[in-house]
C-alpha positions as CSV (number, residue, x, y, z in Angstrom):
1,M,0.0,0.0,0.0
2,A,2.9,2.3,0.8
3,R,4.5,1.7,-2.5
4,L,1.2,2.4,-4.3
5,L,0.8,5.7,-2.5
6,L,4.5,6.6,-3.2
7,S,3.9,5.8,-7.0
8,C,0.8,8.1,-7.0
9,L,2.8,10.8,-5.3
10,L,5.6,10.6,-7.9
11,L,3.1,10.7,-10.8
12,F,1.4,13.8,-9.3
13,V,4.7,15.5,-8.8
14,S,5.7,14.6,-12.4
15,A,2.5,16.0,-13.7
16,Q,2.9,19.2,-11.7
17,A,6.5,19.6,-13.1
18,A,5.3,19.0,-16.6
19,I,3.0,22.0,-16.5
20,S,5.1,24.2,-14.3
21,T,6.2,27.6,-15.4
22,G,9.6,27.6,-13.5
23,V,11.7,25.8,-11.0
24,F,13.5,26.7,-7.8
25,E,16.8,24.9,-7.5
26,L,18.9,24.6,-4.3
27,K,22.3,22.9,-4.1
28,I,23.8,21.8,-0.8
29,E,27.5,22.7,-0.9
30,S,28.5,21.3,2.5
31,F,27.1,20.3,5.8
32,T,28.8,19.6,9.2
33,S,27.3,19.0,12.6
34,S,28.8,18.5,16.0
35,R,25.7,16.7,17.4
36,G,27.4,13.4,16.9
37,F,24.6,11.7,15.0
38,C,27.3,9.6,13.3
39,R,28.9,7.6,16.2
40,Y,31.3,5.8,14.0
41,D,32.6,6.2,10.4
42,T,30.7,9.1,8.6
43,R,30.6,6.9,5.5
44,S,28.2,4.5,7.2
45,C,25.9,7.4,8.3
46,Q,23.0,8.3,6.0
47,L,21.0,11.5,5.8
48,F,18.9,13.5,3.4
49,F,17.8,17.1,3.1
50,R,14.3,18.6,2.8
51,V,13.5,22.0,1.2
52,C,10.2,23.7,1.9
53,L,9.1,26.9,0.1
54,K,6.4,29.1,1.6
55,H,4.9,32.5,1.1
56,S,6.6,35.3,2.9
57,Q,6.0,35.2,6.6
58,D,7.3,37.5,9.4
59,V,7.4,34.6,11.8
60,I,8.2,31.5,9.8
61,N,6.3,28.3,10.7
62,P,8.4,25.3,9.7
63,E,5.4,22.9,9.8
64,P,3.5,22.0,6.6
65,P,1.9,22.9,4.3
66,C,4.6,24.2,2.0
67,T,2.5,26.6,0.0
68,Y,5.0,27.0,-2.8
69,G,6.3,23.4,-2.9
70,T,8.6,21.0,-1.2
71,A,11.3,18.5,-2.3
72,L,13.7,15.9,-0.8
73,T,17.2,14.9,-1.8
74,E,18.1,11.2,-2.2
75,I,19.7,9.5,0.8
76,L,23.3,10.6,1.0
77,T,26.3,9.4,3.0
78,A,27.5,11.9,5.6
79,D,30.9,12.5,4.0
80,S,31.5,15.9,2.4
81,N,32.1,14.6,-1.1
82,S,28.8,12.8,-1.3
83,I,27.0,16.0,-0.1
84,S,28.8,18.4,-2.4
85,E,28.4,16.2,-5.4
86,S,24.6,15.6,-4.9
87,A,22.2,16.8,-7.4
88,P,20.4,20.1,-6.8
89,I,17.0,20.0,-5.1
90,R,14.3,21.1,-7.6
91,V,10.9,22.6,-6.5
92,P,8.8,23.3,-9.6
93,F,6.0,26.0,-9.5
94,R,3.0,26.8,-11.6
95,F,2.5,30.4,-10.7
96,K,3.9,33.8,-11.2
97,W,7.2,33.9,-9.2
98,P,6.6,36.4,-6.3
99,G,10.3,37.3,-5.7
100,I,10.2,37.1,-1.9
101,F,9.6,33.8,-0.1
102,S,10.2,31.8,3.1
103,L,12.9,29.1,2.8
104,I,13.1,26.1,5.2
105,I,16.0,23.6,4.9
106,E,16.1,20.5,7.1
107,A,18.7,17.8,7.5
108,W,17.4,14.4,8.6
109,N,19.1,11.2,9.8
110,A,18.1,8.2,7.6
111,E,20.3,5.5,9.2
112,N,17.5,3.9,11.2
113,S,14.9,3.2,8.5
114,G,16.8,3.7,5.2
115,L,13.8,5.7,3.9
116,E,13.2,9.4,3.5
117,S,10.8,9.8,6.4
118,T,10.2,13.0,8.3
119,E,7.7,11.6,10.8
120,N,10.1,10.8,13.6
121,Q,11.3,14.2,15.0
122,N,14.2,12.5,16.7
123,N,15.8,12.0,13.3
124,L,15.8,15.8,12.7
125,I,19.5,16.9,12.7
126,S,19.3,20.6,11.8
127,R,16.7,23.1,10.5
128,L,17.1,26.5,8.8
129,A,14.1,28.9,8.4
130,T,14.8,32.2,6.7
131,R,13.1,34.7,4.4
132,R,14.8,35.6,1.1
133,R,14.3,37.8,-2.0
134,L,15.4,36.3,-5.3
135,N,14.8,37.3,-8.9
136,V,14.6,35.0,-11.9
137,G,18.0,34.3,-13.4
138,E,20.7,31.8,-14.1
139,D,23.1,33.1,-11.5
140,W,23.4,31.2,-8.3
141,S,23.1,33.0,-4.9
142,Q,25.5,31.7,-2.3
143,D,24.6,31.6,1.4
144,V,25.8,30.0,4.6
145,H,24.0,29.2,7.9
146,F,25.7,28.7,11.2
147,G,23.5,26.9,13.7
148,N,24.2,26.0,17.3
149,Q,25.9,22.7,16.4
150,S,25.9,22.8,12.6
151,E,27.1,24.6,9.6
152,L,25.3,24.6,6.2
153,R,26.5,26.1,3.0
154,Y,24.2,26.2,0.0
155,S,23.4,28.0,-3.2
156,Y,20.1,28.6,-5.0
157,H,18.5,30.3,-8.0
158,V,15.2,30.4,-9.9
159,V,15.0,29.7,-13.6
160,C,12.0,29.6,-16.0
161,N,11.0,26.4,-17.8
162,E,11.2,26.1,-21.5
163,H,8.9,28.6,-23.4
164,Y,8.4,30.7,-20.3
165,Y,9.9,34.1,-20.0
166,G,9.9,37.3,-17.9
167,E,10.8,38.4,-14.4
168,A,8.1,36.1,-13.0
169,C,8.1,33.3,-15.6
170,S,4.6,34.4,-16.6
171,T,5.1,35.0,-20.3
172,Y,4.6,32.0,-22.5
173,C,6.0,31.9,-26.0
174,K,6.7,28.7,-28.0
175,P,8.2,29.2,-31.5
176,R,6.2,27.6,-34.3
177,N,5.8,27.6,-38.0
178,D,2.5,26.0,-38.8
179,S,-1.1,26.9,-39.5
180,L,-1.5,28.3,-36.0
181,G,1.4,30.8,-36.3
182,H,4.7,31.6,-37.9
183,Y,7.0,33.3,-35.3
184,S,10.0,32.9,-33.0
185,C,10.6,34.1,-29.4
186,D,13.2,36.4,-27.9
187,N,14.6,36.2,-24.4
188,K,11.7,38.3,-23.1
189,G,9.0,36.0,-24.5
190,S,8.0,38.4,-27.3
191,R,6.9,36.9,-30.6
192,H,8.7,38.0,-33.8
193,C,7.0,37.0,-37.0
194,L,8.9,35.1,-39.6
195,E,9.6,36.8,-42.9
196,G,6.4,37.3,-45.0
197,W,4.0,37.0,-42.0
198,S,2.2,39.5,-39.8
199,G,-0.5,39.7,-37.2
200,E,-0.6,39.1,-33.4
201,Y,0.2,35.5,-33.9
202,C,1.8,35.9,-37.3
203,T,-1.0,34.0,-39.1
204,K,-1.7,36.6,-41.8
205,A,0.5,36.4,-44.9
206,I,1.9,39.7,-46.2
207,C,0.4,40.2,-49.7
208,P,1.8,42.2,-52.6
209,A,0.7,45.8,-52.8
210,G,-2.9,46.1,-53.9
211,C,-3.7,42.4,-53.4
212,S,-5.2,42.7,-49.9
213,E,-8.3,44.5,-51.2
214,N,-9.5,42.0,-53.9
215,G,-7.2,39.0,-53.3
216,I,-6.3,36.5,-50.6
217,C,-2.7,35.6,-49.6
218,K,-2.4,32.1,-48.4
219,S,1.4,32.3,-48.4
220,P,3.8,35.3,-48.6
221,G,4.3,36.9,-52.1
222,E,1.2,35.1,-53.6
223,C,-2.1,36.7,-54.5
224,A,-5.1,34.5,-55.2
225,C,-7.9,36.7,-56.6
226,R,-11.4,36.7,-55.3
227,Q,-14.2,35.8,-57.7
228,G,-14.8,38.6,-60.2
229,W,-11.2,40.0,-60.0
230,Q,-8.2,39.3,-62.2
231,G,-4.7,40.6,-62.9
232,E,-1.4,40.2,-61.2
233,R,-2.5,42.4,-58.3
234,C,-6.1,41.4,-58.5
235,D,-7.0,45.1,-59.4
236,E,-8.8,44.4,-62.6
237,C,-12.5,43.6,-62.5
238,A,-13.9,40.8,-64.6
239,R,-16.6,42.1,-67.1
240,H,-19.9,40.4,-67.6
241,P,-19.5,37.4,-69.9
242,G,-20.3,38.5,-73.4
243,C,-19.6,42.2,-72.9
244,I,-18.0,43.5,-76.1
245,H,-17.7,47.3,-76.0
246,G,-17.9,47.9,-72.3
247,T,-15.9,48.3,-69.2
248,C,-16.4,47.5,-65.5
249,Q,-15.7,49.1,-62.1
250,Q,-17.1,46.2,-60.1
251,P,-17.1,42.5,-61.1
252,W,-19.6,41.3,-63.7
253,Q,-20.4,44.8,-64.9
254,C,-20.6,45.9,-68.6
255,A,-20.6,49.7,-68.8
256,C,-20.7,50.6,-72.5
257,K,-18.2,52.9,-74.0
258,E,-19.2,56.1,-75.8
259,G,-21.5,55.3,-78.7
260,W,-22.4,51.8,-77.6
261,G,-25.5,50.4,-76.0
262,G,-27.4,47.2,-75.3
263,L,-27.1,44.5,-72.6
264,Y,-23.7,43.5,-73.9
265,C,-22.7,46.9,-75.4
266,D,-23.1,45.5,-78.9
267,Q,-25.5,48.2,-80.1
268,D,-24.1,51.4,-81.6
269,L,-26.0,54.2,-79.8
270,N,-24.4,57.6,-79.6
271,Y,-27.3,59.6,-78.1
272,C,-25.0,61.4,-75.6
273,T,-22.6,62.6,-78.3
274,N,-25.2,63.8,-80.7
275,H,-27.6,65.5,-78.2
276,K,-25.5,66.2,-75.0
277,P,-28.5,66.1,-72.7
278,C,-26.6,66.2,-69.4
279,Q,-25.9,69.7,-67.9
280,N,-23.5,71.2,-65.4
281,D,-20.6,69.1,-66.7
282,A,-22.4,65.8,-65.8
283,S,-21.2,62.7,-67.6
284,C,-23.6,61.1,-70.0
285,T,-23.9,57.3,-70.6
286,N,-25.8,55.7,-73.4
287,T,-28.1,53.0,-72.2
288,G,-29.5,51.8,-75.5
289,Q,-32.5,52.4,-77.6
290,G,-32.2,56.2,-77.5
291,S,-32.0,56.4,-73.7
292,Y,-29.2,57.7,-71.5
293,T,-28.1,58.3,-67.9
294,C,-26.6,61.4,-66.5
295,T,-24.0,61.1,-63.6
296,C,-24.3,64.4,-61.8
297,R,-21.5,66.3,-60.1
298,P,-21.8,67.0,-56.4
299,G,-24.3,69.8,-55.7
300,F,-26.6,68.9,-58.7
301,T,-29.5,66.5,-59.2
302,G,-32.3,65.8,-61.7
303,T,-32.6,63.7,-64.8
304,N,-30.2,65.9,-66.7
305,C,-28.4,67.3,-63.6
306,E,-30.2,70.6,-64.2
307,L,-31.2,71.2,-60.6
308,E,-28.8,72.5,-58.0
309,T,-28.9,70.9,-54.6
310,N,-30.0,73.3,-51.9
311,E,-27.8,72.5,-48.9
312,C,-29.8,74.9,-46.8
313,D,-32.8,72.6,-46.8
314,S,-31.4,70.8,-43.7
315,N,-31.2,74.1,-41.7
316,P,-27.6,73.7,-40.7
317,C,-27.3,77.3,-39.2
318,K,-28.0,77.5,-35.5
319,N,-28.8,80.3,-33.1
320,G,-30.8,82.2,-35.6
321,G,-28.1,82.3,-38.4
322,S,-29.3,82.7,-42.0
323,C,-28.2,80.1,-44.6
324,K,-26.9,80.9,-48.1
325,D,-26.8,78.2,-50.7
326,L,-23.6,77.7,-52.7
327,V,-22.5,75.2,-55.2
328,N,-22.1,72.0,-53.3
329,D,-21.8,74.1,-50.1
330,Y,-23.5,76.7,-47.9
331,S,-22.6,79.6,-45.6
332,C,-24.2,81.0,-42.5
333,A,-24.6,84.6,-41.6
334,C,-24.4,84.6,-37.8
335,P,-26.2,87.1,-35.5
336,Q,-24.3,89.2,-33.1
337,G,-22.7,87.2,-30.3
338,F,-22.3,83.9,-32.4
339,Y,-19.8,82.7,-34.9
340,G,-18.5,79.4,-36.5
341,K,-19.5,77.4,-39.6
342,N,-23.0,76.8,-38.3
343,C,-23.0,79.8,-35.8
344,E,-22.6,77.2,-33.0
345,I,-20.0,79.1,-31.1
346,S,-21.2,81.9,-28.7
347,A,-19.2,85.1,-28.4
348,M,-20.4,85.5,-24.8
349,T,-18.3,84.8,-21.8
350,C,-19.0,83.5,-18.4
351,A,-19.0,87.1,-17.2
352,D,-22.3,87.5,-19.0
353,D,-23.8,84.7,-16.8
354,P,-25.3,82.8,-19.8
355,C,-26.2,79.5,-18.0
356,F,-29.7,79.1,-16.7
357,N,-31.4,76.9,-14.1
358,G,-28.3,76.7,-11.8
359,G,-25.9,75.7,-14.5
360,T,-22.1,76.2,-14.0
361,C,-20.2,78.2,-16.6
362,V,-16.8,77.1,-17.7
363,E,-14.5,79.2,-20.0
364,N,-13.2,77.3,-23.0
365,V,-9.5,77.6,-24.0
366,A,-10.4,78.0,-27.7
367,G,-12.9,80.8,-26.9
368,G,-16.5,80.9,-25.7
369,Y,-17.8,78.9,-22.8
370,S,-19.7,75.8,-21.9
371,C,-22.4,75.2,-19.2
372,R,-22.4,72.3,-16.8
373,C,-26.1,71.6,-16.2
374,L,-27.8,70.2,-13.2
375,P,-29.1,66.6,-13.6
376,A,-32.6,67.7,-14.6
377,Y,-31.6,70.2,-17.3
378,T,-29.7,70.2,-20.7
379,G,-28.9,72.5,-23.6
380,S,-26.1,74.8,-24.5
381,N,-27.2,77.1,-21.7
382,C,-29.1,74.6,-19.6
383,E,-32.3,76.1,-20.8
384,K,-34.1,72.8,-21.5
385,R,-35.6,70.6,-18.8
386,I,-34.8,66.9,-19.3
387,D,-37.9,64.8,-19.8
388,R,-37.1,61.4,-18.3
389,C,-40.2,60.0,-20.0
390,S,-39.1,61.0,-23.5
391,S,-37.3,57.7,-24.0
392,N,-40.5,55.8,-23.3
393,P,-39.0,53.7,-20.4
394,C,-42.4,52.2,-19.4
395,A,-43.4,49.0,-21.3
396,N,-46.7,47.5,-22.4
397,G,-48.5,50.9,-22.8
398,A,-47.9,52.1,-19.2
399,D,-48.1,55.8,-18.4
400,C,-44.8,57.5,-17.4
401,L,-44.7,60.1,-14.7
402,D,-41.7,62.4,-14.5
403,L,-40.9,63.1,-10.9
404,G,-37.7,65.2,-11.5
405,Q,-34.8,63.1,-10.4
406,R,-36.7,59.9,-11.2
407,F,-39.8,58.6,-13.0
408,T,-42.4,56.1,-12.2
409,C,-44.6,53.9,-14.4
410,R,-48.4,53.5,-13.9
411,C,-49.1,50.0,-15.3
412,R,-52.1,48.9,-17.2
413,P,-54.3,46.1,-15.6
414,G,-52.5,42.8,-16.0
415,F,-48.9,44.1,-15.8
416,T,-46.5,44.7,-12.9
417,G,-42.8,45.6,-12.3
418,S,-40.9,48.8,-12.0
419,R,-41.3,49.3,-15.8
420,C,-44.5,47.3,-16.2
421,E,-42.5,44.7,-18.0
422,T,-44.0,41.6,-16.3
423,N,-47.3,40.1,-17.3
424,I,-49.2,39.0,-14.3
425,D,-49.8,35.2,-14.5
426,D,-53.6,35.0,-14.3
427,C,-53.3,31.2,-14.3
428,A,-51.4,31.1,-11.0
429,G,-54.6,30.5,-9.0
430,N,-55.6,27.4,-11.2
431,P,-59.0,29.0,-12.3
432,C,-59.8,26.1,-14.8
433,H,-61.9,23.3,-13.3
434,N,-62.3,19.7,-14.3
435,A,-58.8,19.2,-15.7
436,G,-59.1,22.2,-18.0
437,T,-55.9,23.8,-19.4
438,C,-55.3,27.4,-18.6
439,I,-53.7,29.9,-21.1
440,D,-52.5,33.2,-19.6
441,G,-53.5,36.4,-21.3
442,I,-53.3,40.1,-20.5
443,N,-55.4,40.7,-17.4
444,D,-57.4,37.6,-18.4
445,F,-57.1,33.9,-19.0
446,T,-58.6,31.3,-21.3
447,C,-59.5,27.7,-20.4
448,T,-59.3,24.9,-22.9
449,C,-61.9,22.5,-21.4
450,T,-61.8,18.7,-21.5
451,L,-64.5,16.8,-23.3
452,G,-67.9,17.3,-21.7
453,F,-67.3,20.7,-20.0
454,T,-67.7,24.3,-21.1
455,S,-67.9,27.9,-19.8
456,K,-65.0,30.2,-19.1
457,D,-63.7,28.2,-16.2
458,C,-64.9,24.7,-17.5
459,S,-67.3,24.4,-14.6
460,M,-70.4,23.6,-16.6
461,R,-71.2,20.2,-18.2
462,A,-72.0,20.2,-21.8
463,S,-72.3,17.7,-24.6
464,P,-70.2,18.4,-27.7
465,C,-73.1,17.1,-29.8
466,D,-75.2,20.1,-28.8
467,Q,-73.1,22.4,-31.0
468,F,-72.4,19.7,-33.7
469,P,-75.7,18.6,-35.3
470,C,-75.5,15.8,-37.8
471,D,-77.4,16.2,-41.1
472,N,-79.5,13.7,-43.1
473,G,-80.4,11.6,-40.1
474,G,-76.9,11.1,-38.8
475,T,-76.3,10.1,-35.2
476,C,-73.9,12.1,-33.1
477,Y,-71.6,10.3,-30.6
478,T,-69.1,11.8,-28.1
479,H,-65.5,10.8,-28.8
480,F,-62.4,11.8,-26.8
481,T,-61.4,13.8,-29.9
482,G,-64.7,15.5,-30.1
483,P,-68.2,14.9,-31.6
484,V,-68.4,12.3,-34.4
485,C,-71.3,11.7,-36.7
486,Q,-72.4,8.2,-37.8
487,C,-73.9,8.6,-41.2
488,P,-76.8,6.5,-42.6
489,L,-76.4,4.6,-45.9
490,G,-75.9,7.0,-48.7
491,F,-74.3,9.9,-46.9
492,M,-70.8,10.8,-45.8
493,G,-68.8,13.8,-44.3
494,A,-68.0,15.2,-40.9
495,R,-71.7,16.1,-40.5
496,C,-73.2,13.6,-43.1
497,E,-73.7,16.5,-45.4
498,Y,-72.5,14.9,-48.6
499,P,-74.7,12.4,-50.5
500,V,-73.1,9.2,-51.9
501,K,-74.6,7.1,-54.7
502,V,-74.7,3.5,-53.5
503,T,-75.0,0.7,-56.1
504,I,-76.2,-2.7,-54.8
505,P,-75.8,-5.7,-57.1
506,A,-79.0,-7.5,-58.2
507,T,-77.8,-10.8,-56.8
508,M,-77.4,-9.3,-53.3
509,K,-80.4,-8.4,-51.1
510,P,-79.9,-5.5,-48.7
511,P,-79.9,-6.5,-45.1
512,L,-82.9,-5.9,-42.9
513,N,-80.9,-3.5,-40.8
514,G,-78.8,-1.2,-43.0
515,D,-76.2,-0.6,-40.3
516,S,-75.6,-4.3,-39.4
517,P,-72.4,-5.6,-40.9
518,P,-72.4,-9.1,-42.6
519,A,-70.1,-10.5,-39.9
520,L,-72.6,-9.6,-37.2
521,I,-75.5,-11.2,-39.1
522,A,-73.5,-14.4,-39.6
523,A,-72.6,-14.5,-36.0
524,V,-76.3,-14.1,-34.9
525,A,-77.4,-16.8,-37.3
526,L,-74.8,-19.2,-36.1
527,G,-75.8,-18.6,-32.5
528,L,-79.5,-19.2,-33.2
529,V,-78.6,-22.5,-35.0
530,T,-76.5,-23.6,-32.0
531,L,-79.3,-22.7,-29.6
532,A,-81.8,-24.7,-31.6
533,L,-79.6,-27.7,-31.6
534,L,-79.1,-27.5,-27.9
535,V,-82.9,-27.3,-27.3
536,C,-83.6,-30.3,-29.6
537,A,-81.0,-32.3,-27.8
538,A,-82.6,-31.4,-24.4
539,I,-86.1,-32.4,-25.6
540,H,-84.8,-35.7,-27.0
541,I,-83.1,-36.5,-23.7
542,L,-86.3,-35.6,-21.7
543,R,-88.4,-37.9,-24.0
544,Q,-86.0,-40.8,-23.5
545,L,-86.2,-40.4,-19.8
546,R,-90.0,-40.2,-19.9
547,R,-90.3,-43.2,-22.1
548,S,-88.0,-45.2,-19.8
549,R,-90.3,-44.3,-16.9
550,E,-93.4,-45.3,-18.8
551,L,-91.9,-48.7,-19.8
552,T,-91.1,-49.3,-16.1
553,A,-94.7,-48.4,-15.1
554,I,-96.2,-50.6,-17.8
555,S,-94.1,-53.6,-16.7
556,T,-95.2,-53.1,-13.1
557,S,-98.9,-52.8,-14.2
558,V,-98.8,-56.1,-16.2
559,K,-97.4,-57.9,-13.3
560,N,-100.2,-56.6,-11.1
561,D,-102.9,-57.6,-13.7
562,L,-101.7,-61.1,-13.7
563,E,-101.9,-61.4,-10.0
564,A,-105.4,-59.9,-10.0
565,V,-106.7,-62.4,-12.7
566,N,-105.4,-65.3,-10.7
567,N,-107.0,-63.9,-7.6
568,R,-110.4,-63.6,-9.4
569,N,-110.2,-67.2,-10.7
570,A,-109.6,-68.4,-7.2
571,V,-112.7,-66.4,-5.9
572,I,-115.0,-67.7,-8.6
573,G,-114.0,-71.3,-8.0
574,G,-114.6,-74.5,-10.0
575,G,-117.6,-75.5,-12.1
576,G,-117.6,-75.8,-15.8
577,P,-119.7,-74.0,-18.3
578,I,-123.3,-75.1,-18.5
579,N,-124.8,-74.3,-21.8
580,G,-122.2,-71.7,-22.1
581,N,-123.0,-70.0,-18.9
582,L,-121.3,-69.8,-15.5
583,P,-123.2,-70.5,-12.3
584,G,-124.9,-67.4,-11.2
585,A,-124.3,-65.6,-14.5
586,P,-127.1,-64.4,-16.5
587,L,-127.8,-65.9,-19.8
588,G,-127.2,-62.9,-21.9
589,S,-123.6,-62.4,-20.6
590,L,-122.0,-64.5,-23.2
591,R,-123.9,-62.7,-25.9
592,E,-122.7,-59.4,-24.6
593,K,-119.1,-60.6,-24.9
594,E,-119.6,-62.0,-28.3
595,A,-121.1,-58.7,-29.4
596,F,-117.7,-57.1,-28.7
597,L,-115.8,-59.8,-30.6
598,I,-117.2,-58.7,-33.9
599,S,-114.5,-58.3,-36.5
600,G,-113.8,-54.7,-37.5
601,G,-115.1,-53.1,-34.4
602,Q,-113.5,-50.2,-32.7
603,L,-111.2,-51.9,-30.2
604,K,-108.4,-51.0,-27.8
605,V,-106.3,-53.6,-26.0
606,S,-105.2,-52.6,-22.6
607,N,-103.8,-54.3,-19.5
608,K,-105.0,-51.6,-17.2
609,D,-106.2,-53.1,-13.9
610,A,-108.7,-50.3,-13.5
611,A,-110.7,-51.5,-16.5
612,L,-111.7,-54.6,-14.6
613,V,-113.6,-52.6,-12.1
614,D,-116.8,-50.7,-12.9
615,K,-116.3,-47.2,-11.7
616,G,-119.9,-46.5,-11.2
617,S,-121.1,-49.8,-9.6
618,D,-120.8,-51.2,-6.1
619,N,-122.7,-54.4,-6.9
620,M,-120.8,-57.5,-6.0
621,V,-122.8,-59.5,-8.5
622,M,-121.5,-57.3,-11.3
623,F,-118.0,-57.9,-10.1
624,K,-118.6,-61.7,-10.2
625,N,-120.1,-61.4,-13.6
626,K,-117.0,-59.7,-14.8
627,M,-114.8,-62.4,-13.4
628,A,-117.0,-65.0,-15.1
629,D,-116.7,-63.1,-18.3
630,C,-112.9,-63.3,-17.9
631,N,-113.1,-67.2,-17.6
632,L,-115.5,-67.3,-20.5
633,A,-113.1,-65.4,-22.6
634,K,-110.5,-68.0,-21.7
635,E,-112.7,-70.8,-22.9
636,E,-113.4,-69.0,-26.1
637,Q,-109.7,-68.5,-26.8
638,H,-110.0,-70.0,-30.3
639,L,-112.6,-67.4,-31.2
640,T,-110.5,-64.4,-30.2
641,K,-107.5,-65.8,-32.0
642,S,-109.5,-65.9,-35.2
643,K,-110.8,-62.4,-34.9
644,F,-107.6,-60.7,-33.6
645,D,-104.7,-62.2,-35.4
646,L,-101.7,-60.1,-34.5
647,N,-99.1,-62.2,-36.5
648,S,-97.0,-62.8,-33.5
649,K,-95.7,-66.2,-32.5
650,K,-94.2,-65.0,-29.3
651,C,-97.2,-63.4,-27.8
652,D,-100.5,-65.5,-27.4
653,A,-102.9,-63.7,-25.1
654,T,-106.6,-64.0,-24.1
655,I,-108.7,-61.0,-24.8
656,I,-111.4,-60.1,-22.3
657,V,-114.3,-58.1,-23.7
658,P,-115.7,-55.5,-21.4
659,P,-119.4,-55.4,-20.4
660,L,-121.9,-53.4,-22.4
661,M,-122.0,-50.5,-20.0
662,F,-119.3,-48.8,-22.2
663,A,-120.8,-46.7,-24.9
664,K,-120.6,-48.2,-28.3
665,D,-120.2,-44.9,-30.1
666,S,-117.0,-44.2,-28.1
667,L,-113.8,-43.9,-30.1
668,Y,-112.0,-46.4,-27.8
669,H,-113.3,-49.6,-26.2
670,P,-111.3,-51.3,-23.6
671,M,-110.2,-55.0,-23.9
672,F,-108.5,-57.1,-21.3
673,I,-105.7,-59.5,-22.1
674,N,-105.0,-62.5,-20.0
675,P,-101.3,-63.3,-20.6
676,E,-100.9,-67.0,-19.8
677,Q,-98.8,-68.1,-22.7
678,M,-97.0,-64.9,-23.6
679,E,-93.9,-63.0,-22.8
680,Q,-93.8,-59.5,-21.5
681,C,-95.6,-57.8,-24.5
682,V,-98.0,-54.9,-24.6
683,F,-100.5,-54.6,-27.5
684,A,-102.3,-51.4,-28.3
685,T,-104.7,-51.2,-31.2
686,E,-106.0,-47.8,-32.2
687,V,-108.5,-47.1,-34.9
């Protein structure tokens, strides 16, 4: 870490020396001490010297900082030869050498550490602190210091670095011969231009005589003509291309010679020679096609220089003098007490007390007098009061009030400041509501309201469509950019004000709603189809569930019917048919059953158990008759098979014909099936 810091210190010192303006050099000639810091041979002792330069002090403080710089010698042996042959101590500086300074020279013992360290004060051998005056120069100043136990002889001087000159090394001059300058330097730092160059930094080439006006010198002795000039000295103007009989005084001119005219002086016109229209010795120039121009002498004017200029028109005579016009001149006849070209000099003296309003009269050496006026007055005799408002110091139309030694400005509403130069910010109080933007004016403000608000301060709600009506049935909508009109079919424009011819192909039918796009119609149609499919699927599922429940109910009913028939057979008991009748059954019962077995009748087969019971009868006899009818139907199975052939081998059932209490004109007639030799089958016949 110490080595890194030492390297940084050396780099810093090197950089300071590189840009320094001068250097202070001190050489140790000899040093002896009786303190006995070298106990043995002096060649084995090591020491070094430290030089510190400070600003001039009456009481010199040897402690840091060294305001002008500091330096150390290398470690030396204590013998006299090593000290006298050591290199001078150099202290570079970057400032103007002051001439007077404080010098501190210290001798340090280095035998303990072998390094140039000034931290341990016990190693300090000797110290010299003195104030000296020294001018810049190569000569060395000799000096000797006798201490209590030491003697030090040294010499010193101050020299400027290269390219620095002067008594304080403050003048910089570096010889050069390039585009930035062509000069050398003397021993005082003054620049001396090289041959052929001039200027402060010798950058301007010396041109030949006459070349500097119309030419450019890039190097001494050369003359590069500017555009429009020619010749060795660039003193000849270039005529207009194509000019034949003409001359020029400026580049690209073509002033025709006597007797010639036209744009290129190729027309022979001698109007001036033949007619001599110009008067008072004016020069005449033919301009072609019988026209001419007169160049008048001073004091004359007019087309032909026939009018003499009156120099008295500008009233040059002062103090009441009368003007007399002369040829290109005038003269003033001065009143008594005044004289001069314009009667501007007064013949009065201060004894005549010519100054007014407290002015002070001063006699002039050349004659006459002058008045020194008070601050509020002016004029040759202080006769005029100064109007401080005459220069219009108040801005923005303010009224100026002259108060003598000063003035004041009365500002218009909306302005402030000593000269009314500041416009009062009327937007400072944020007068615009609802996010409106405020624009400052003169004693006023303007609010740019956001969409939906109006009034001066944007405090009122408003619809932009109120001030933006749409024509031809257009509909207005509020957009963040402002009102927008949606036009019906056949119109366009910001307000739907322009009709548009719409051609619809014959193969295409206009939509029901003119403002519905095809994509929207297709999407609605697809949604309806999907909804219909979902409804159909739901209905189908419900029907399947209902049919499943019905089949289950029918199966349960058939089973109950079979059990009921068996129970009825058990109740009726044995006994065969007698003459076709059951015991206790009326004779006409069989006929009633046969009546319902007529082919082609309106029949309905049902296994409903409710059909076996007469809804309106409580007669037990009727119930037995019905049960007998059921057995009779079983006996007459061959008859029912012949009349109701269902073409089914799997299902062979007995049909029970209901009693005659059912109306014959009814659309349906119940029939009862006794499934003895059939599987689970249900028959329903409907006519």
